[in-house]
ZAVEXGU-709264 format. One line per field, with one value per residue (C-alpha): x, y, z. Coordinates in pm, whole numbers, plus 50000, padded with zeros to 5 digits. Each point is the difference from the previous one (the first is absolute). Layout:
<nodes>
c1 = X, ...
c2 = Y, ...
c3 = Z, ...
</nodes>
This chain:
<nodes>
c1 = 82771, 50043, 49731, 49962, 49683, 49990, 49740, 49869, 50187, 49763, 50051, 50186, 49888, 49615, 49883, 50186, 50031, 49966, 50232, 50273, 50221, 50060, 50152, 50305, 49948, 50344, 50118, 49841, 50282, 49814, 49633, 49818, 49781, 49676, 49987, 49655, 50164, 50060, 50373, 50192, 50245, 50255, 49904, 50086, 50109, 49716, 50005, 49696, 50112, 50157, 49673, 49984, 49757, 49682, 50207, 49795, 50118, 49802, 50179, 49744, 49717, 50263, 50037, 49667, 49952, 50328, 49924, 49610, 50225, 50279, 49846, 50169, 50266, 50170, 49955, 50199, 50244, 50061, 50047, 50315, 50177, 50338, 50090, 50378, 49950, 50344, 49975, 49685, 50007, 49632, 49952, 50145, 49834, 49642, 50098, 50027, 49632, 49848, 50184, 49889, 49697, 49936, 50097, 50273, 50191, 50343, 50128, 50383, 50082, 50379, 50089, 50405, 50060, 49876, 49943, 49670, 50059, 49733, 49965, 49857, 49687, 49859, 50050, 49978, 49653, 50192, 50248, 49995, 50170, 50087, 50157, 50192, 50148, 50129, 50316, 50061, 49583, 49991, 49711, 49929, 50047, 49754, 49715, 50037, 49778, 49712, 49991, 49979, 49644, 49834, 49949, 50101, 49971, 50278, 50359, 50198, 50403, 50300, 50269, 50352, 50129, 50359, 49815, 50117, 49698, 50133, 50030, 49659, 49789, 50108, 49846, 49778, 49882, 49810, 49935, 49932, 49688, 50278, 49950, 50201, 49930, 49764, 50068, 50249, 49973, 50253, 49863, 50327, 50259, 50329, 50296, 49936, 50227, 49766, 49694, 50087, 50108, 49711, 49801, 50153, 49988, 49669, 49902, 50208, 49813, 49682, 49927, 49844, 50146, 49910, 50244, 49733, 50150, 49890, 50273, 49819, 49683, 50137, 49990, 50099, 49912, 50108, 49889, 50114, 49766, 50252, 49920, 49666
c2 = 60502, 50256, 50264, 50354, 50151, 50392, 50280, 50174, 50338, 50258, 50246, 50339, 50238, 49847, 49930, 50223, 50314, 50265, 49872, 49920, 50284, 49855, 50287, 49791, 49650, 49900, 50126, 49861, 50081, 50346, 49976, 50144, 49740, 50246, 49935, 50014, 50330, 50159, 50014, 49690, 49753, 49907, 49677, 49749, 50191, 49895, 49617, 49903, 49853, 50303, 50217, 50199, 50228, 50098, 50018, 49735, 49931, 49806, 49716, 49759, 50104, 49869, 49733, 49889, 49668, 49903, 50076, 49790, 49657, 50036, 50126, 50291, 49854, 49819, 50321, 50230, 49751, 49965, 50387, 49945, 49793, 50095, 49811, 49964, 49890, 49885, 49935, 50170, 49819, 49781, 49827, 50351, 50291, 49788, 49890, 50394, 50079, 49762, 50090, 50396, 49897, 49829, 50363, 49876, 50273, 50003, 49802, 50013, 49904, 49944, 49887, 49918, 50322, 49706, 50230, 49983, 49805, 49916, 49640, 50178, 50109, 49636, 50016, 50370, 50119, 50368, 49955, 50196, 50013, 50336, 49846, 49753, 50298, 50190, 49963, 49876, 49952, 49744, 49768, 50177, 50310, 49903, 49891, 50232, 50307, 49772, 49773, 50290, 50177, 49599, 50133, 50380, 49809, 49776, 50100, 49910, 50017, 49895, 49837, 50116, 49735, 49949, 49974, 49760, 49767, 49853, 50362, 50092, 49722, 50108, 50375, 50083, 50295, 49878, 50295, 50201, 49735, 49979, 49657, 49729, 49741, 49764, 49768, 49978, 49871, 49888, 49958, 50005, 49730, 50129, 49787, 49710, 50172, 50319, 49827, 49734, 50385, 50187, 49682, 50037, 50295, 50005, 49690, 50133, 50321, 49877, 50092, 49785, 49900, 49893, 49879, 49991, 49958, 49917, 49849, 49991, 49696, 49906, 50210, 49986, 50086, 49964, 50133, 50101, 50110, 49901, 49728, 50183
c3 = 71504, 50204, 50058, 50139, 50059, 50028, 49996, 49652, 50035, 49938, 49755, 50270, 49695, 50000, 50320, 50208, 49757, 50279, 50229, 49792, 49792, 49669, 49797, 49954, 49935, 49929, 50317, 50301, 50228, 49940, 50037, 50314, 50198, 50175, 50357, 50234, 50175, 49655, 49991, 49793, 49910, 49774, 49834, 50170, 50346, 50186, 50134, 50179, 50269, 50146, 50031, 50248, 50163, 49756, 49696, 49767, 49659, 49670, 50095, 50202, 49676, 49721, 50172, 50128, 49853, 50049, 50382, 49918, 49848, 50247, 50341, 50144, 50196, 49694, 49838, 50294, 50016, 49623, 50014, 50271, 49736, 49779, 49755, 49862, 49614, 49846, 49586, 49814, 49726, 49908, 50372, 50154, 49887, 49991, 50393, 50054, 49810, 50183, 50394, 49842, 49915, 50357, 50178, 50161, 50219, 49710, 49725, 49946, 49704, 49791, 49755, 49988, 49777, 49675, 49706, 49791, 49711, 49671, 50199, 50315, 49861, 50012, 50374, 50157, 49862, 50079, 49760, 49656, 49692, 50128, 50331, 49761, 49779, 50284, 50158, 50333, 50068, 50245, 50096, 50312, 49821, 49735, 50297, 50224, 49930, 49888, 50297, 50251, 49757, 50095, 50396, 50158, 50310, 49962, 50026, 49723, 49945, 49767, 50190, 49783, 49784, 50245, 50340, 50209, 50072, 50313, 50131, 49878, 50143, 50309, 49974, 50322, 49793, 49671, 49801, 50286, 50210, 50277, 49944, 49829, 49800, 49963, 49718, 49687, 49681, 49768, 49706, 49789, 50028, 50240, 50060, 50242, 50316, 49968, 49987, 50323, 50173, 49906, 50139, 50320, 50022, 50015, 50172, 50289, 50014, 49980, 49580, 49784, 49755, 49623, 49706, 49646, 49683, 49632, 49734, 49679, 50099, 50344, 50295, 50379, 50320, 50312, 50338, 50305, 50310, 50267, 50262, 50164
</nodes>
């Protein structure tokens, strides 16, 4: 069994009700976060890794229990991580959720254009009956809004289904963080040639490569963290 430890998410509306405008509960990109200097920023735009001067947000208060468990150095390193997740069924959406709650810098998800079907409701907990009935709603699109609401300090976005993964993995400015990908997690089956190419590119560029897929009651996990 593969266990992932995450910190329990605090209710934003309960613990930070004075700091975050939650008038629109379904559009996190429109929410504003109040800063110590009296100003505010868009939901998810203020990155802890790039604080300057005396500007301080509520991020450190939000993750104080996580800092006590992992230590300040580990928390700082987590904040600099950008992760690409390929596949948004059970393993993919669970991985995205755990990373976002762990307060990494950015999570980019890719669903390959897979449209929501009734069977996906048994693996992706964000897919609803409405998504299945809607014409053309992909797994990533069905999950994106809910993933973003998990943590306003983690940048989350969705790649187009037609995106070339071998080109995207070389992106040096992921989600505007001025950093490339630290890791790629493949949570779905890909053609062998494409899978090998992604692994080779990741290894050559110091990017951790993890493949974790399930098929019924069986599963497979492969990891390549490079020669060092």
